[in-house]
C-alpha positions, 0 to 999 in steps of 0.5 A, a space after each residue: 532224760 526219758 522215762 520208760 514204763 512197762 505197763 506190762 509189769 506195772 500194778 499201779 502201787 503208787 510209789 512212783 507218785 509218792 516219790 516223784 508227784 510231779 512226774 507220775 500219777 497212778 489213778 485208784 485202779 490203774 497203772 502208771 501214768 507218766 506226766 512229764 516223759 521228759 523232766 528237767 535235771 532238777 527232778 532227775 533225783 525223785 525220779 530215780 529215789 522213783 524207779 530204785 523203790 518200784 517193786 515191780 521194776 516197772 521204770 526206768 530211764 534212758 538219756 539217749 535216742 530212745 524211740 517215742 514209745 516210752 510207753 511199753 506193753 501197750 500192745 
């Protein structure tokens, strides 16, 4: 599992951090930072919940061979 974030969509609401604090952190006036971009199976349910409740749909999971560009919108 690899987490992908689109920083163009993220508004820093922090829902992901509330749902999966071991995987996501959101600074006070910033956008999400993925602490662990490839969390283990034990974190999958929390990550899926974080993704489901993200108000801007900035997060997603890929199980395949996503290229190392797991952060979108940084160009």
